[in-house]
C-alpha positions as CSV (number, residue, x, y, z in Angstrom):
1,M,90.7,87.3,84.2
2,A,92.7,90.3,83.0
3,L,95.9,88.5,83.7
4,S,94.9,85.5,81.6
5,V,93.8,87.7,78.8
6,L,97.2,89.6,79.0
7,L,99.1,86.3,79.1
8,A,97.2,85.0,76.1
9,A,97.8,88.2,74.2
10,C,101.5,88.0,75.0
11,G,101.7,84.4,74.2
12,G,102.0,83.3,77.8
13,G,100.6,79.9,78.5
14,S,100.6,79.0,74.8
15,S,103.0,77.1,72.6
16,H,103.1,79.9,70.1
17,T,106.1,82.1,70.0
18,T,105.8,85.8,69.9
19,P,107.6,87.4,67.0
20,A,110.4,89.7,67.8
21,A,109.7,93.4,67.3
22,S,111.1,94.8,64.2
23,P,113.4,97.8,64.5
24,T,110.7,100.0,63.0
25,S,108.1,99.1,65.6
26,A,107.4,101.7,68.2
27,P,107.7,100.5,71.8
28,T,104.3,99.9,73.5
29,A,103.7,101.9,76.6
30,T,102.2,100.3,79.7
31,P,99.4,102.4,80.9
32,A,100.0,103.8,84.4
33,P,97.5,102.5,87.0
34,T,94.7,104.9,87.4
35,A,93.9,106.2,90.9
36,V,90.4,105.5,92.1
37,P,88.8,108.9,92.7
38,T,87.8,109.4,96.3
39,A,84.5,111.1,96.9
40,T,84.7,114.3,98.9
41,P,82.2,114.0,101.8
42,S,79.2,116.2,101.5
43,V,78.4,118.9,104.0
44,E,75.6,116.6,105.2
45,D,78.0,113.7,105.7
46,E,80.4,115.9,107.6
47,V,77.6,117.3,109.8
48,A,76.2,113.8,110.5
49,A,79.7,112.6,111.5
50,A,80.2,115.7,113.7
51,Y,76.8,114.9,115.4
52,A,77.9,111.4,116.2
53,R,81.2,112.7,117.7
54,Y,79.2,115.3,119.7
55,W,77.0,112.6,121.2
56,D,79.9,110.3,122.0
57,A,81.7,113.1,123.8
58,Y,78.5,114.4,125.4
59,A,77.7,111.0,126.8
60,Q,81.2,110.6,128.2
61,S,81.1,114.1,129.7
62,L,77.8,113.4,131.6
63,L,79.1,110.0,132.9
64,N,82.5,111.4,134.0
65,L,81.2,114.9,135.0
66,D,83.9,116.4,132.8
67,A,82.9,119.3,130.4
68,S,86.4,119.3,128.9
69,L,85.4,116.2,126.9
70,V,83.0,118.2,124.7
71,E,85.3,121.1,124.1
72,G,86.2,119.8,120.6
73,V,82.6,119.2,119.5
74,A,80.6,122.0,121.3
75,S,81.2,125.7,121.5
76,G,79.4,128.9,122.6
77,E,76.0,128.5,124.2
78,E,76.0,124.7,123.8
79,L,79.3,124.3,125.7
80,Q,78.0,126.5,128.5
81,R,74.7,124.5,128.6
82,I,76.7,121.3,129.0
83,R,78.9,122.8,131.7
84,D,75.8,123.9,133.6
85,E,74.2,120.5,133.2
86,I,77.3,118.8,134.6
87,E,77.4,121.2,137.6
88,G,73.7,120.4,138.3
89,L,74.5,116.7,138.3
90,R,77.5,117.1,140.4
91,S,75.6,119.2,143.0
92,Q,73.1,116.3,143.3
93,G,75.8,113.7,143.7
94,L,74.8,112.1,140.4
95,A,76.2,111.3,137.0
96,L,74.3,110.2,133.9
97,R,74.7,107.1,131.8
98,T,73.4,108.1,128.4
99,V,71.3,105.6,126.5
100,V,69.6,107.1,123.5
101,T,68.3,106.2,120.0
102,H,68.6,108.8,117.4
103,N,66.6,109.7,114.3
104,P,68.5,112.8,112.9
105,V,67.4,114.8,109.9
106,I,69.5,117.6,108.5
107,L,67.1,120.5,107.9
108,D,69.4,123.0,106.4
109,S,73.1,123.3,105.5
110,S,75.7,125.5,103.9
111,E,79.5,125.4,103.8
112,S,79.6,127.1,107.3
113,S,76.4,126.3,109.1
114,A,73.8,123.6,109.5
115,V,70.6,122.8,111.4
116,L,69.8,119.2,112.4
117,F,66.6,117.9,114.0
118,D,66.6,114.7,116.1
119,E,63.7,112.8,117.6
120,I,65.5,110.9,120.4
121,V,64.2,108.0,122.4
122,N,65.8,108.6,125.8
123,N,66.5,105.7,128.1
124,S,69.3,107.3,130.1
125,F,69.6,106.8,133.8
126,Y,71.4,108.2,136.8
127,V,74.5,106.5,138.2
128,D,76.8,107.0,141.1
129,P,79.5,109.4,140.0
130,Q,82.3,107.4,141.5
131,T,81.4,103.7,140.9
132,K,79.3,104.4,137.8
133,D,76.8,101.9,139.2
134,P,74.3,100.6,138.1
135,P,75.7,99.5,134.7
136,E,72.1,99.0,133.4
137,A,68.7,100.3,134.3
138,P,65.4,100.8,132.7
139,G,64.9,104.1,131.1
140,S,61.8,106.2,130.6
141,G,61.6,105.9,126.9
142,E,60.8,109.6,126.8
143,I,60.7,111.1,123.3
144,L,62.9,114.3,123.0
145,R,62.7,116.5,120.0
146,D,65.9,118.6,119.8
147,T,67.3,120.9,117.2
148,Y,71.0,121.4,116.9
149,Y,72.8,124.3,115.3
150,F,76.2,123.7,113.8
151,E,78.9,126.1,112.7
152,T,82.4,125.4,111.3
153,I,85.0,126.7,113.8
154,N,88.6,126.5,112.7
155,G,87.6,124.0,110.0
156,Q,85.7,121.8,112.5
157,W,81.9,121.3,112.7
158,M,80.7,122.1,116.2
159,V,77.3,122.3,117.9
160,V,77.0,125.9,119.0
161,R,73.4,125.8,120.3
162,S,70.5,123.4,120.8
163,T,66.8,123.8,121.6
164,R,64.2,121.3,122.8
165,Q,60.6,121.3,121.8
166,R,58.4,121.1,124.9
């Protein structure tokens, strides 16, 4: 549409001739293309994305019994809690296939900390740590109510602590 208007204005596609510019005419400047402004993600968006990364890494760490997989998304008390959980699974000769449905709500946030509450439907199940069998199993459907505490560490949002309502 803009191209046809421009062509019509310039005489393109028409039998009319465009008069030559007189020496006194000022050259017309072609406007520079304007950059589309990109929205800066809000703190809430950043925390939500960090929470999704945390759960992806957490699920992989429980399946593979490898706490190093959460080191970029968890720190402090939370990292130690996950290490302890993995050691508990390992000592029982089990791994965990994580199957959960989230309903997260950010309760509080600032530039350096945030609190997120999640009511989780848990259908996770134990698997063999070597074969990862079974690939599917019924879960309990247990409802978990967890609160996650985030801090920015070296410019990265990380879960530093979590609590579960009993």
